[in-house]
N, C-alpha and C positions, 0 to 999 in steps of 0.2 A: 504493500500500500504506500510505502514511503516513496518508491520510484514513481508511482502514478501521481502522487501529489507534486513531485518535482516536474513532471510533464505538464501538469495543469498550470503550474506557477512559473514556467520558464518562458518569458517573452522573447528571450534571445534566440531560442530555436526557431520561433515563428519569423522573427526578423531576418535571421540568416537564410531561411528557406525563401523568403520573399526577395532578398538581395540576390541570391543565386539565380532565381528565375529572371529577374530584371537584367542581370549581367548576361545571361544566355541569349536573351532577346536582343540586347544591345550589340553583341558580337556577331549576330547573324547578318552577314554581308548580303545575303540574298533578299533581304527585306528592303522595300522602298521606304521613303520617309513617311508616307501615309500609312503603310502597313505597320511600320514600327510604332507609330503613335497609337494605332488601334490595338496592337498587342499589349502595349504598356497600359492603356486604359483598361483592358480586360484583366490584366494582373492586379491593377489597383482596385477594380471592382470586386475581384475575388477576395483580396485581402480585407476590404472593408466589410464585405458581407459574410465573411467566415465567422461562424459561431464557435465559441469556446466549448470543446467537448466536455461532457460530464465525466465524473469519475466512474460512474456505472458503465458508460459506453467504452471506456478505455480498458476495463478489466479483461474482456475477451482478447483484445489485441495484445495486451501485455502478457497474458498467459500463453497465447499462441507462439510468442517468441521464445518460450522456455521449452524447447524440444527435449523429449525424453523423460521429463519429470512425471508427467501424467502416466506414461507407459510403465515406468518403474513401479508406481503405486498400484496400478491396475493389474500388473503381472502377478501380484500377490493376492489381490482382492478377488480375482476371477476363480481362485482355487477354493474359496469359501462357498459353502452350500446355501446361498441366498435363495429365498423362496418368497412367493406372494400368493395370497388367497385367490386372486383373479389375474387376468392377463395384465401385465405391467410393462411399460416401456423400458424400465431399467433392467428387468430380467432379460428382455429381448436384446437390449444393447450389450449386456454382458455375454450373451451367447454369440453375438457377432464378433466381439473382441476375442473370445476364446478361439474361434476359428481363425481369425487374422493372426493372432500370436502363435498359434500352432503352425501356421504356414510361414511364419517369420515375415509377414507382409507389412509394408508401411503405406499401403494404399487402402482407402475405404472401398469395400466391394460395391459394385453397381446395384442400383435399385434398392438401396437401403432407405426405407420410408419411416424410420422411427423418429418421432418428434420429442426432443428433450429440452425444449425451451426456446423462446423467441430470440434470446440474445445470441444463440449459436446457430440459428437456422441458416443465415446467409453464408457463414463459413462452411457449414456442413454441405450445403448445396453448391459449393464452389467447384469450378472446373478443375482446380488443382486437387488431385486425389490425395496427395500427401498432406496438404493443409486441411482437407476435409476429414481425414482420419484423426489428425491432431485435435481438431475442434470437436469431433465426435467423442474422443477420449475425455477431454475436459468436461464436456456436457454430461457425460455419463457419471463422472465423479460428483458433480454438483447435484445431479438428479438422485444419485444414490444416497447422498448425505440427507437430502430432504425426505426421501422415502424411509430411511432408517429412523429418522426422528419422529415421523408421524405413524410409524408402525405398518405402513402398507407393504414394505419389504422387510423381511425379518430373517433371523438366524436362530434356529431352535435351541442350539447348544449355548447361545449367548444369554447372559443374565440381563444385559442392558438393552439389546435389540431383539426382543422377542415379538411374536405375533400379538396383535391386539386382543385376540380372543383369550389367550392364556394369561393376560395381565389381570383379569378379573379373578378374585378369589372364589372358589366354589363354595356353595352354601354350607355343605357339611364341614369343610375345613374351617370356614369362618366361625361356625358355632363351637368347634373344638378348640380353636386357637385365638378366640376373640380377645381374651384378657392379655395374651402375650403380644398381640399386635398393638393394642392400646398402650401397653407398657413400653413397648419399643418406641412408639411415637411420643410418649410422655403426654398423652391427652386424656381428659376425663371421659369416662364411658357414658355418662349421661349427656345428651345433647344440650339440655338447658344449662348445665354447668359451663359448657364451652360457649354457647351462643349468648348467654345472659350478659357477660361483660362486653361482648362485641356490640350487641344491640344498644346497650346503654352508652357506649362510646360513640356509636354512630348517631344516636339521637342527640347527644351533646354537640357533636360537630355540625349537625344539621341546624341546630338552634343558632350556633355562632355564624354559620353561613347565611342563614336567613336574616339575622340582624345586620350583617355586613352588606348584603345585597339590596335589601328593601329600604335602606336609609334609616332604619331604626337606631342603628349604632353610629351612623356617620363615619367619620374618620376613625373614631374610637373602635368601631366594629371591625374595620379593616385591621387596625393595629392589634386588636385583641386576637383576631384570627391568626395573624402572622406570628404573634408571640406564643400562642397556645399550641399550634399544630406541628411545627417542624420537628422538634426534638421529642416532645412528650408523646405525640401520637405515634411517631415511628417506634419509640421504645415500647409503647404499649402493644403495638401490633407485633413486634418481634417477640415479646414475652408471650403473646397469645398464639404465636406460630400461625399467623394468617396473612394473606396478601392484601389486607385492607389499606395499607399505607399508600398504594397507588391512587386510591380514590381521593385522599386528602391532598396529594400532590396535584391532581387534576383540578380540584377546587381552588387551590392557590393560583394555578395558571389562569383560571377563569377570572379571578378577582384582579389579577394584574394586567389583564387585557385592556 
C-alpha cells in the first residue's frame, strides 16, 4: 500500500511523462508547423483532462507487476480440500489452476468464463494470455479470502474455516454443555441479567441524545453528551462484552455534522 500511495502522490512522474511526450513530438521532423501545434494541443488537453487514479483502481495494476507471488501462494492452496455446498466460482477457479500448474503452463486456457470480480475482469479478458493468467490468479486469491470469511467455501478439517452448517451447535450438545459454554464466555445464563444493564445504558444514552438534538439541553446537551459517552460508554460496553459502542460513536458523528 505504501508504493500505491507514492504513485498517487508523485506529481513528478506525471510531469516527466508529459515532458517526454512533448519532446517526442517536438523532435518529429516529419510534422509540419500546423500538425505540430495540433499534436501539442492534444497533449495539453490530455494532461488537463487526466483524472487522478484512485487507490482502488491502482491495486490490480500494482499486483499484476508482482509476477510469481500469487502463483507461489496458490501452488500450496490448491492442495487443500476446499469445498462448497453449491456451485462456487472459487472452486471452479481452483480446478482451472490445478490443471494449469500440473501442465506447468503460464497461459490462461481459452474459454474460461469464471467471473471473480469486476476489478479483474478487463485483465482476465485481455488478449495477452500471460497477463490474463496472472490476473486470474490474483482474482482467485481475493475471491477465496472473501469466501472463506463468509463460510461459502470451507475446509472441514479446519477449526477456523468450516462450513456454515456445522458452526451451529446441535440441540443435544447445547443442552449437555450449556453451562460450560457460558462459563467459557464469562456470560450470565439468564438473558435478563445480561440485557438489563445494556437496556438501561441504552435508555440513558437515548435521553442524552434527545436532549442534545431537540434543543432541550442546548449547548449544554451537546457538551454533556460528549463528556459522558466517549470513555465511560466504551468501558461499559467492553465490560459487558457487547458491540454497542459503535452505536454511540454513530450518535457522536450525527451530532457533529
